[in-house]
DOTOR-783624 format. One record per residue (C-alpha): x, y, z; residue in three letters. Coordinates in pm, whole numbers. Layout:
<sites>
      x      y      z   r
      X      Y      Z ALA
...
</sites>
This chain:
<sites>
      x      y      z   r
  -5509    -66   6215 MET
  -5490   -169   5849 SER
  -5259     27   5617 GLU
  -5423    263   5366 ASN
  -5387    102   5015 PRO
  -5357    442   4851 ILE
  -5070    547   5083 SER
  -4901    213   5016 LYS
  -4914    271   4637 LYS
  -4779    624   4672 ILE
  -4490    494   4887 ALA
  -4402    234   4626 ILE
  -4411    498   4350 VAL
  -4193    732   4549 LEU
  -3947    459   4630 LEU
  -3923    357   4261 GLY
  -3866    721   4163 LEU
  -3585    762   4416 VAL
  -3417    444   4289 LEU
  -3452    566   3931 PHE
  -3297    907   4010 VAL
  -3009    732   4198 LEU
  -2944    505   3903 ALA
  -2965    794   3663 LEU
  -2713    995   3864 ASN
  -2474    700   3873 VAL
  -2514    652   3493 GLY
  -2454   1025   3426 ILE
  -2152   1034   3650 SER
  -2003    730   3480 LYS
  -2078    867   3137 TYR
  -1916   1204   3200 PHE
  -1635   1050   3392 GLY
  -1565    824   3093 MET
  -1576   1114   2852 ASN
  -1335   1310   3075 GLU
  -1090   1024   3085 SER
  -1120    979   2709 GLN
  -1074   1354   2657 GLY
   -763   1376   2865 GLU
   -447   1390   2644 LYS
   -107   1292   2767 LYS
    160   1555   2812 ILE
    480   1425   2646 LEU
    839   1466   2756 SER
   1104   1606   2523 GLY
   1243   1255   2476 ILE
    905   1114   2363 GLU
    850   1406   2121 ILE
   1194   1370   1981 ASP
   1142   1004   1918 LYS
    813   1054   1738 THR
    949   1347   1540 PHE
   1236   1126   1405 HIS
    975    846   1332 ALA
    785   1087   1107 ALA
   1101   1169    909 LEU
   1202    802    875 TYR
    849    722    758 ASN
    933    930    454 TYR
   1274    772    395 GLY
   1491   1046    541 PHE
   1863    969    597 SER
   2020   1046    927 LYS
   2270   1253    734 ASP
   1996   1502    648 TRP
   1920   1573   1017 ILE
   2165   1799   1204 GLU
   2140   1917   1566 SER
   2175   2293   1558 LYS
   2077   2596   1762 LYS
   1810   2804   1593 ILE
   1833   3182   1605 LYS
   1585   3351   1841 ASN
   1459   3006   1970 ILE
   1541   2935   2332 SER
   1351   2790   2622 ASP
   1446   2604   2936 ASP
   1213   2326   2834 SER
   1359   2292   2484 LEU
   1491   1937   2440 PHE
   1617   1941   2088 ALA
   1664   2173   1786 ALA
   1743   2067   1430 TYR
   1828   2189   1084 SER
   1681   1941    835 ILE
   1743   1898    463 LYS
   1428   1795    270 VAL
   1428   1629    -75 PRO
   1218   1809   -337 LYS
    979   1521   -383 ASP
    860   1543    -16 VAL
    644   1850     52 PRO
    711   2002    391 ILE
    338   2028    444 GLN
    308   1652    412 VAL
    564   1604    690 LEU
    363   1845    911 ILE
     50   1643    844 LEU
    239   1326    933 GLU
    345   1487   1267 LEU
    -16   1592   1340 LYS
   -132   1239   1276 PHE
    132   1081   1496 LEU
     65   1327   1783 PHE
   -319   1328   1740 ALA
   -394   1157   2072 ASN
   -141   1359   2283 ASP
   -134   1703   2437 ASP
     87   1834   2161 VAL
     61   2157   1957 ILE
    253   2188   1634 ILE
    319   2539   1493 LEU
    460   2580   1149 ALA
    586   2907   1007 GLU
    720   2958    657 GLU
   1031   3173    649 ILE
   1009   3284    285 SER
   1316   3508    285 SER
   1532   3206    363 ASN
   1310   2948    190 LYS
   1278   2765    517 LYS
    997   2643    737 SER
   1014   2663   1113 LEU
    832   2398   1317 ILE
    779   2431   1694 LYS
    633   2147   1896 ILE
    496   2219   2244 THR
    340   1995   2503 SER
    187   2111   2830 GLY
    234   2467   2709 ASN
    613   2415   2699 LYS
    837   2420   2394 LEU
    998   2077   2356 LYS
   1139   2069   2000 LEU
   1210   2314   1720 ALA
   1334   2244   1361 ALA
   1418   2443   1055 GLU
   1330   2257    732 LEU
   1462   2356    392 PHE
   1460   2195     47 TYR
   1790   2065    -94 ASP
   1775   2005   -466 GLU
   2073   1767   -450 ASN
   1894   1523   -220 LEU
   1724   1215   -356 LYS
   1555    930   -171 ARG
   1741    622   -289 GLU
   1476    351   -346 TYR
   1403    124   -637 GLY
   1094     55   -850 SER
    847   -228   -834 VAL
    578   -339  -1079 ALA
    299   -593  -1013 PHE
    185   -862  -1251 LEU
   -126  -1039  -1118 VAL
   -264  -1378  -1225 TYR
   -546  -1612  -1109 ASP
   -792  -1320  -1145 LEU
  -1158  -1382  -1053 PRO
  -1252  -1398  -1421 VAL
  -1544  -1632  -1357 GLN
  -1734  -1347  -1196 ASN
  -1771  -1022  -1383 ASP
  -1869   -818  -1077 GLU
  -1579   -950   -867 GLN
  -1345   -875  -1152 LEU
  -1475   -516  -1180 LYS
  -1437   -469   -805 GLU
  -1081   -607   -819 PHE
   -998   -354  -1089 PHE
  -1116    -69   -862 ASN
   -796    -77   -660 THR
   -598    245   -718 PRO
   -269     56   -722 GLU
   -104    -10  -1063 LEU
    -91   -372  -1181 PHE
    -95   -568  -1497 LEU
   -356   -850  -1521 PRO
   -218  -1184  -1646 VAL
   -469  -1425  -1808 ILE
   -439  -1762  -1973 ILE
   -609  -1842  -2306 PRO
   -973  -1952  -2242 SER
  -1323  -1865  -2344 GLU
  -1381  -1700  -2009 ILE
  -1074  -1488  -2053 SER
  -1182  -1393  -2401 LYS
  -1513  -1269  -2269 LYS
  -1338  -1064  -2005 GLN
  -1105   -873  -2234 ILE
  -1366   -600  -2272 SER
  -1397   -569  -1890 THR
  -1022   -539  -1868 ILE
  -1013   -264  -2138 GLU
  -1305    -77  -1979 LYS
  -1097    -67  -1662 ALA
   -828    116  -1869 ASN
   -588   -176  -1828 LYS
   -372   -373  -2061 GLN
   -302   -741  -1998 PHE
    -37  -1012  -2049 ALA
   -108  -1361  -2172 LEU
     38  -1662  -1984 LEU
    114  -1982  -2164 LEU
    131  -2278  -1928 ASN
      0  -2631  -1867 ASP
   -345  -2499  -1761 ASP
   -465  -2432  -2116 ILE
   -732  -2692  -2163 ASN
   -976  -2568  -2427 GLU
   -920  -2726  -2767 LEU
   -903  -2399  -2966 ASP
   -610  -2284  -2756 TYR
   -443  -2603  -2633 LYS
    -67  -2649  -2695 LEU
     -2  -3018  -2660 SER
    324  -3187  -2749 ASP
    116  -3469  -2895 ASN
    -19  -3232  -3162 TYR
    118  -3227  -3511 SER
    304  -2907  -3620 ASP
      3  -2803  -3830 ASP
   -232  -2846  -3535 ARG
     -7  -2646  -3306 LEU
     20  -2364  -3560 LYS
   -360  -2358  -3572 LYS
   -377  -2320  -3191 SER
   -120  -2043  -3195 ILE
   -305  -1862  -3473 LYS
   -622  -1885  -3268 GLU
   -448  -1761  -2953 ILE
   -284  -1463  -3132 VAL
   -598  -1380  -3317 GLY
   -811  -1374  -2998 THR
   -560  -1214  -2760 PHE
   -383   -983  -3003 TYR
   -419   -685  -2770 THR
   -197   -851  -2505 ALA
     98   -630  -2408 LEU
    327   -933  -2425 PHE
    321  -1312  -2383 PHE
    465  -1496  -2079 ILE
    572  -1860  -2094 VAL
    591  -2062  -1769 ASP
    947  -2199  -1811 ASP
    879  -2453  -1532 LYS
    594  -2605  -1726 SER
    577  -2927  -1929 ASP
    493  -2704  -2221 LEU
    828  -2526  -2202 PHE
   1014  -2857  -2163 GLN
    843  -3029  -2455 SER
   1002  -3100  -2792 ASP
    741  -2877  -2956 LYS
    828  -2563  -2765 TYR
   1084  -2440  -3025 SER
    805  -2444  -3284 LEU
    573  -2258  -3054 ILE
    839  -2001  -2977 GLN
    915  -1949  -3345 THR
    549  -1899  -3442 GLU
    501  -1640  -3163 ILE
    819  -1447  -3228 LEU
    763  -1426  -3603 LYS
    441  -1237  -3526 ARG
    654   -966  -3350 LYS
    512  -1059  -3011 ILE
    737  -1020  -2706 SER
    784  -1349  -2524 LEU
    910  -1343  -2167 ILE
   1001  -1628  -1934 HIS
    815  -1642  -1605 SER
   1141  -1671  -1411 THR
   1236  -1329  -1543 ASP
    988  -1205  -1284 PHE
   1028  -1225   -906 THR
    784  -1430   -693 SER
    719  -1403   -322 LEU
    908  -1651   -111 ASN
    628  -1792    105 LEU
    848  -2051    280 ASP
    772  -2023    657 ASN
    624  -1677    605 MET
    278  -1539    551 ASN
    208  -1316    255 VAL
    258   -987    439 GLU
    599  -1097    583 GLU
    706  -1228    243 ALA
    619   -894     77 PHE
    811   -697    344 ARG
   1110   -928    293 SER
   1086   -874    -82 PHE
   1076   -496    -50 MET
   1382   -500    175 ARG
   1562   -678   -115 SER
   1487   -401   -364 VAL
   1802   -186   -397 GLY
   1809    176   -499 LYS
   1895     95   -859 GLU
   1661   -200   -883 ASP
   1362   -226  -1115 LYS
   1176   -548  -1018 LYS
    864   -710  -1154 ASN
    666   -904   -895 LEU
    446  -1186  -1026 LEU
    181  -1288   -773 LEU
   -175  -1424   -742 THR
   -478  -1201   -714 ALA
   -537  -1325   -359 ASP
   -183  -1244   -250 ASP
   -205   -895   -419 PHE
   -522   -832   -228 SER
   -348   -923     91 ALA
    -57   -682     50 ILE
   -232   -382   -105 ILE
   -266   -207    229 HIS
    112   -226    282 LEU
    199    -45    -40 ILE
    136    317     74 PRO
    382    284    362 SER
    655    182    126 PHE
    558    455   -121 ARG
    594    710    160 LYS
    951    594    220 ILE
   1037    660   -145 GLY
    975    337   -335 TYR
    823    379   -682 ARG
    532    152   -781 PHE
    510    166  -1158 VAL
    323      8  -1448 TYR
    501   -312  -1557 PRO
    541   -179  -1912 GLY
    776     90  -1782 GLU
   1023   -181  -1683 ILE
    964   -473  -1912 ILE
    927   -307  -2250 LEU
   1202    -50  -2197 THR
   1476   -304  -2126 LYS
</sites>
């Protein structure tokens, strides 16, 4: 007997529906299973919490001498791993440290409770994991403490002056820096862009000055050189100071003494490029070189770092971590013109 075509179609539809429901169930199970695994947070041991707690303090430049193991009154628990009394410098708000802890423990089963003990001008922090108290700490400000880190200022050259939009975007960085430009018609047109960005600039004299109005050639007569200098000063008179590349042919030329005299007699500060620090890029990338430079900055140091716009862009994201420790990043004028 031949099979009923209608029954056959119904069977196919039912089979497809069953397969769809099975697939849907598998998908739903996987989805919720994945979400459950993603939602699970790790319970940390006292050792793990203690290690991260110290990391948060060291992220803000705390000295080991400021951290003392100490029993805290009315705080006791069999699960308690460590208790501390911690001195805090006035320039580090305790609330910032609490936020740092919450950030570091964000993906773990950790609860941070903070209580301000106003009578003693202290803050009490309790850290629990798995509903068990693992660490407690009393934090209090000590006006005698100071994070001992030096100051750094950035001077940036090779700016994207050919493109007004790129230059404006570059100036949008919140980090302080002093633009350094060389005399040229393009630089002249960009002075207004620099000033609209509420920045001053320095002028660099080197071998790359090619335009006739500004060129400083040792083949020029004294009168011709004086004319170039007059043009440079007249056009870029708002420069904070002039920098001369003391590794350039210009600096080594017989005419440099005349150039120097003409600039100084106009009461313009003239600074040698080697008075600034440059990144040592030998066998290191820019980020490694910057970290190495920062490690060389002593607590009493005030260093000016001269670097290209590309290199500055590459290290901008590293600056906040050093600022957290206690380094100061200042405007170059604070260091250069106050010496």
